[in-house]
C-alpha positions as CSV (number, residue, x, y, z in Angstrom):
1,M,-47.9,-57.9,40.3
2,N,-50.0,-55.9,37.9
3,N,-49.6,-52.1,38.3
4,E,-52.9,-51.2,36.6
5,I,-55.5,-49.4,38.6
6,A,-58.7,-51.4,38.8
7,F,-61.8,-49.2,38.2
8,P,-65.2,-50.4,39.3
9,R,-67.2,-51.8,36.4
10,H,-70.8,-50.5,36.4
11,T,-72.5,-53.0,34.1
12,I,-75.5,-55.4,34.2
13,F,-76.4,-58.3,32.0
14,L,-79.8,-57.7,30.3
15,Y,-81.6,-60.7,28.9
16,T,-82.9,-59.6,25.5
17,E,-85.1,-61.4,23.0
18,E,-83.9,-61.3,19.4
19,D,-84.7,-63.1,16.1
20,K,-81.8,-65.4,16.7
21,G,-82.9,-66.2,20.3
22,G,-82.5,-64.7,23.7
23,R,-79.1,-63.7,25.1
24,L,-77.6,-61.9,28.1
25,R,-76.0,-58.7,26.9
26,E,-73.6,-56.8,29.1
27,S,-74.6,-53.2,29.2
28,P,-73.1,-50.1,30.9
29,V,-75.1,-48.5,33.7
30,I,-74.8,-44.8,33.3
31,G,-76.7,-43.4,36.3
32,L,-79.8,-42.9,38.2
33,I,-82.7,-40.5,37.7
34,N,-84.8,-39.6,40.8
35,D,-88.1,-37.7,40.7
36,Y,-89.2,-35.8,43.7
37,S,-91.8,-38.4,44.6
38,G,-89.0,-40.9,45.2
39,D,-89.3,-42.9,42.0
40,R,-85.9,-44.1,41.0
41,L,-85.1,-44.9,37.3
42,I,-81.9,-46.6,36.0
43,V,-80.2,-45.4,32.8
44,V,-78.5,-48.1,30.8
45,R,-76.6,-47.6,27.5
46,D,-77.4,-50.1,24.8
47,P,-73.9,-51.3,23.7
48,Y,-75.0,-51.7,20.1
49,N,-76.5,-48.3,19.3
50,D,-75.4,-46.2,22.2
51,L,-79.0,-45.2,23.1
52,K,-79.5,-44.5,26.8
53,F,-82.6,-46.3,27.9
54,V,-84.3,-45.3,31.1
55,Y,-85.7,-48.3,33.0
56,R,-87.9,-48.9,36.0
57,A,-86.7,-51.9,37.9
58,D,-89.4,-54.4,38.8
59,F,-88.0,-56.3,41.7
60,D,-90.8,-58.9,41.7
61,T,-90.2,-60.1,38.2
62,Y,-86.6,-58.8,37.7
63,N,-87.8,-57.1,34.5
64,M,-86.4,-53.7,33.4
65,E,-89.4,-51.8,32.1
66,A,-88.3,-49.0,29.7
67,V,-89.9,-45.6,30.3
68,G,-87.8,-43.4,28.0
69,I,-84.6,-42.6,26.2
70,V,-82.4,-39.6,27.3
71,N,-79.5,-37.8,25.7
72,L,-77.7,-36.9,29.0
73,T,-74.0,-37.2,29.3
74,D,-72.0,-39.3,31.7
75,E,-70.7,-36.0,33.2
76,E,-74.2,-34.8,34.0
77,F,-74.8,-38.0,36.0
78,A,-71.5,-37.7,37.8
79,S,-72.3,-34.1,38.8
80,K,-75.4,-35.3,40.7
81,G,-77.2,-32.2,39.4
82,S,-80.8,-31.7,38.3
83,V,-82.2,-31.8,34.8
84,E,-85.6,-30.7,33.3
85,I,-87.3,-33.2,31.0
86,E,-90.8,-32.4,29.7
87,H,-91.3,-29.6,32.3
88,L,-90.5,-31.8,35.2
89,V,-87.3,-31.6,37.3
90,Y,-85.3,-34.8,38.1
91,R,-82.2,-35.3,40.2
92,L,-79.4,-37.3,38.7
93,G,-77.3,-39.9,40.5
94,T,-74.1,-41.8,39.7
95,A,-73.7,-45.2,38.2
96,E,-72.6,-46.4,41.7
97,Q,-75.9,-45.2,43.1
98,A,-77.8,-47.0,40.3
99,I,-76.0,-50.3,41.1
100,R,-76.8,-49.9,44.8
101,H,-80.5,-49.3,43.9
102,L,-80.5,-52.6,41.9
103,R,-79.3,-54.3,45.1
104,K,-76.1,-55.3,43.3
105,R,-78.2,-57.8,41.2
106,T,-76.4,-58.2,37.9
107,K,-78.9,-60.2,35.7
108,W,-82.1,-58.6,34.6
109,I,-84.7,-59.2,31.9
110,Q,-85.5,-56.4,29.4
111,D,-89.2,-56.0,29.0
112,K,-89.2,-56.1,25.2
113,S,-92.7,-54.6,24.7
114,S,-91.9,-51.5,26.7
115,A,-88.5,-51.2,25.1
116,M,-90.0,-51.4,21.6
117,S,-92.7,-48.9,22.5
118,V,-90.2,-46.4,23.9
119,L,-87.9,-46.8,20.9
120,L,-90.8,-46.2,18.5
121,H,-91.9,-43.1,20.4
122,Y,-88.4,-41.7,20.6
123,T,-87.8,-42.4,16.9
124,A,-91.0,-40.5,15.9
125,S,-90.5,-37.5,18.2
126,R,-86.7,-37.3,18.9
127,R,-87.5,-35.9,22.3
128,Q,-86.6,-37.0,25.8
129,N,-89.7,-38.1,27.7
130,L,-90.1,-40.2,30.8
131,S,-93.5,-41.8,31.1
132,T,-95.0,-45.2,31.1
133,P,-95.4,-45.9,27.4
134,R,-98.3,-47.6,25.9
135,S,-97.0,-51.1,26.0
136,I,-97.3,-53.7,23.2
137,D,-99.2,-56.6,24.7
138,R,-96.9,-59.5,25.3
139,D,-96.4,-61.9,28.1
140,K,-93.5,-61.0,30.4
141,I,-90.5,-63.3,30.6
142,L,-90.0,-64.2,34.2
143,T,-86.9,-66.4,34.1
144,I,-83.7,-66.3,32.3
145,P,-82.9,-69.6,30.6
146,P,-79.8,-71.2,32.2
147,D,-78.3,-71.9,28.8
148,A,-78.7,-68.3,27.5
149,P,-75.6,-67.2,25.6
150,I,-73.6,-64.3,27.2
151,E,-72.2,-61.3,25.2
152,T,-69.6,-59.4,27.1
153,L,-69.0,-55.7,26.5
154,E,-65.6,-56.5,25.0
155,E,-67.1,-58.9,22.5
156,I,-69.8,-56.4,21.5
157,I,-67.2,-53.5,21.1
158,A,-64.9,-55.8,19.1
159,A,-67.8,-56.8,16.8
160,R,-68.9,-53.2,16.3
161,N,-65.3,-52.2,15.5
162,A,-64.9,-55.1,13.0
163,A,-68.2,-54.1,11.3
164,A,-67.1,-50.5,11.1
165,A,-63.7,-51.4,9.7
166,N,-65.3,-53.8,7.2
167,E,-67.8,-51.1,6.1
168,A,-65.0,-48.5,5.6
169,F,-62.9,-51.0,3.7
170,E,-65.7,-52.0,1.3
171,A,-67.0,-48.4,0.8
172,P,-66.2,-47.0,-2.7
173,P,-63.8,-44.1,-2.7
174,S,-65.4,-40.7,-2.4
175,S,-65.0,-38.2,-5.2
176,E,-63.1,-35.9,-2.8
177,G,-60.5,-38.7,-2.3
178,E,-60.2,-39.1,-6.1
179,K,-59.6,-35.4,-6.6
180,F,-56.9,-35.4,-3.9
181,T,-55.0,-38.4,-5.3
182,A,-55.5,-37.3,-9.0
183,H,-53.1,-34.4,-8.2
184,F,-50.3,-36.9,-7.5
185,Q,-50.9,-39.2,-10.5
186,E,-48.2,-39.3,-13.2
187,K,-48.9,-37.5,-16.4
188,D,-48.8,-39.2,-19.8
189,N,-45.5,-39.0,-21.7
190,D,-47.3,-37.1,-24.5
191,T,-48.4,-34.4,-22.2
192,P,-46.3,-31.3,-22.5
193,R,-44.4,-30.3,-19.4
């Protein structure tokens, strides 16, 4: 029998469109953001760039419509505290609460136009903001193709680690490293001791 403790895995599979075709990408669910009107928003970390996208779940089309990007920590969501974003106060909820809000549905479609709009806005301002962005006009995807490839979180993390190791291996040595190792290099035989 395995003695490891099994922790609940709070992830969903987001169908995303890319240049090389659509795919289901496993992404960690970080928590829930509630406003006082009762609107519930889901926070999902993009496994490739670690940005925390805030989505409104559309239960009719199973689309995740991006409404912002936040810089909140996992601990802030676990504390179930409140946070102020753009002069409005929001209550935070745990990843478990977010999964329950999604009715335990694990496959969703990322609304690419809203995600691109939110990303452009965040890149330009570098501020947290939760609002319906001006969307880029595109038809919504309503079904996930049955043959869509699946990327698990383990595969994504392994690919990121391999890319980082490759980059570090191929990078030219820095001048600081050369100064440090120069101290230990042998001196020429002609050099007086």
